[in-house]
C-alpha positions, 0 to 999 in steps of 0.5 A: 244374294237376291241381286245376284239371282236377278242377274242370273235369271235375266240372262238364263239360257232356257228358251232354246228348249223351254217355251213361255207358257200361258197364264190362264184364268180359272173362271169358275174358281174366280167366281167362287172366291171373288178373286181372279185366279190364274194358272201358270201352265208349266204342264205345257212345256215340251216335257210337261214340266217346269223342270226343263228350264233348270236343266236347260240352263245348267247344261247350256252353261257347261264348257266343252270339256264338261260336255264331252264328259257327259252328264248324270242326274238323279230324279223322280222323273221330271228333272230326268226328262229335262236333263234327257231333252237338254242332253240330246239337244246339245248332243251330250251322253246322259245317265239318269238314276231314278227311284224304283218307284218312279211312274213308268211314264217318266222312265219311258220318257227319259229313254225316249230322249236317248238317255240311260235310265238306272233304277235304284232305291225307293226314294230320291235320296237313295237314287241321288246317293247312287248317282254320286257314286256313278259320277265319281266313277265316270267323271260325268258332270252331275246336274242337280235337280234343284240345289244349284244356282244355275238350276234355280235361275232357270226355274226363276224364269217362271216368276219373270214370265208371271210378272210380265204376263199379269195385267195387274200386280198379283197379290200372291204367287203359290208355288209347289215345293219339293227340293225348293228350286222352283220357289227359290227361283220364283221368289228371288225374282219376284222379291227383287222386282216386286217385293210386296207380292207374296210368295207362298209355298205349298207342300203335302202334309206328309212331305213338309220339309220346307215348312218344318225347316223355316219354323226351325230356322235350319234344314230339317230332314224328314223321317218319313215322306208321303210319296203320293205327290211323287214329284215333291217327295223329298226328305230334305229341302236343298241347302242353297234353296233353303238359304234363298227361301229364308229371304223370299218366302212369306209362308208355307201352306200344307195340304192333304192328299184329298185336297190335292186330288180335288185340285187335280179335278179343279184343274181339269174342269177349269182348264181342261188340263190333266196334271199330276198330283204335284202339279196341282199342289199349288192350286190346292194351297191357293184354294185353302188360302182363299178360304181363310183370307179375304181375297176379293178382287185380288189376283192369285197365281198358282203354278201348274208344275207338271202333267206326268201322271200314270193313267192308272192313278186317275181312279184313285185321284177321282175317288179321293177328289170327291172326299176332298171337296166334301162332295161325298160322304161314307156312312155305315148304317145298321138296318134290321134284317127283314123284308122292306128295311133296305127300301126304307133306308133308301127312301130316307136317302131320297133323291140324293145321288148314291155313289156306292152301296156295299151290303152282304147278309151276315146275321139274321137280326141286323145288317150293316150297309156301307154307302157313299152319297153325294152331298152339297156340304157338311150341313146336308151331311149332318141332316141326313145322319140325323134323319137316319138316326131319327128313323131308328137306323144307327149310323157311323160316319166313315167319311174321314176314316182313312181305312174305310176310304182306302180299303174297306169300301172295296172289301165288303162281302163274304160267304154265308150259310143259309137254308134258303135259296139265294139268287144272284142278278146283275142289273144295268140301269140309267145313271140318273137320280132316283133310278136306284130308289125306283128299282127298290120300290119295284122290289117292294120288300117281296124278298129279302136282299142278301147282297147288294153292291153298287158303285157309280163310275160316272158312266151313262149306266150303273151296274148293281149286283143283287142277291135275293132270297127267293123260294122256288114257289115264288119263281113265277112272281120273281120272273114277273118282277124282272119284267116289271123292273124294266132294266137290263139284267143277267143272272149270275147265280152260276158264275164261278166267282159267286160260287168261290167267294160269295155263295154258301160253301155247303152247297158248292162241291169242289168238282162243280167249281173245277168244271165251272172254271174250265167251262 
């Protein structure tokens, strides 16, 4: 079988459309691991994905009768663009069926090639079934995304290029796995030419079809598929790709969503490239492997398989990358509800870079603060928790709590009923270590803080929303404090959002809210 694939790969017709992508060293990761880590930049293909290779080869090999009938495909996005581009190049009509969950950037790209995009179902498997129905009705040629010898051979040219580009024989090549076309092609070529080179697949923990299939000795369909890395969100590895994988895949590594997000960040920092989650999958697996094995002075290659990601996903990726790298901890801390307690808490945090504070007065005896803190490693995380507990502040480590990370950290708040006067201010201060502590030191426990929200967004200036209980007789002292603090500020006590969602409902009349919104 492998000899047949070697011949197919060597004669694959991909370069009318695809390009030979560079192999870039990741210097910082190389320094960290002691290995030489390389990134195969398939994100630099014309469609920003390796999928062009398989589609180009399959369509180039169609005869004239098949080309006149047109082509149809099912894809979560990248294969769709490959089919669209190849069909346009050979002047063939194309229809692409895509899940309704496909990112808009991929749908728009398909349309830009002149192909007809049909959105159907919530998964690749549902879209694929619908594509076969349309194929039976129209007589168009179905172009599989992975489970086809010509497609596998096209993807296998990635492996051919890697061995040509490496000055030294690589110790291992890490390949992202969805349906298995890429790892089957790369594996078939490498094991035919240099069988001693390891071929290691990488899958998300929640989409581990090949991992479970290899363990079972037969293809295993997944009941549920995690769709975060949508480019590899496939319920079942292909029949042909699985046969090849059984012969040439040494092992499969599973990685978490946070590890994938961290690898997206590593790719940007090391190569100034922005890849999609599936595009960073192989690097996430490489890092995990390097942490568990002696890789000193060895050459490791990861495939950066694609860069088709919606801009609005970056916020989630960046946030989870901090947690995945162990660079941020989330703590729920209980503090006494009295003046100066918040300052004491912040003093214990010290000069550490605070990424977030969420606090809202809720009871007269004690308060809960949810805070994010940047740390170097787990040892620092453990030390800070011990320091807080030693100071009499009970702590619950929420760093690994999925509900807190995904939802609760953005939902801390509420309305309070209090006889005291609450003032709400928004402050802007330079984003530097200690700035937040300086602010609280100037406040110096003179007034109780009833609300506090801060989130570090990586900008030059940070924004803090603060509620303080300030009696009217302290007006002049409070104005003096505002001048002393030295930061830009704006009062938000009359902001309708405050009156709707945060202020004392007993002190807010319905007509006031109506006027505020109109105004």
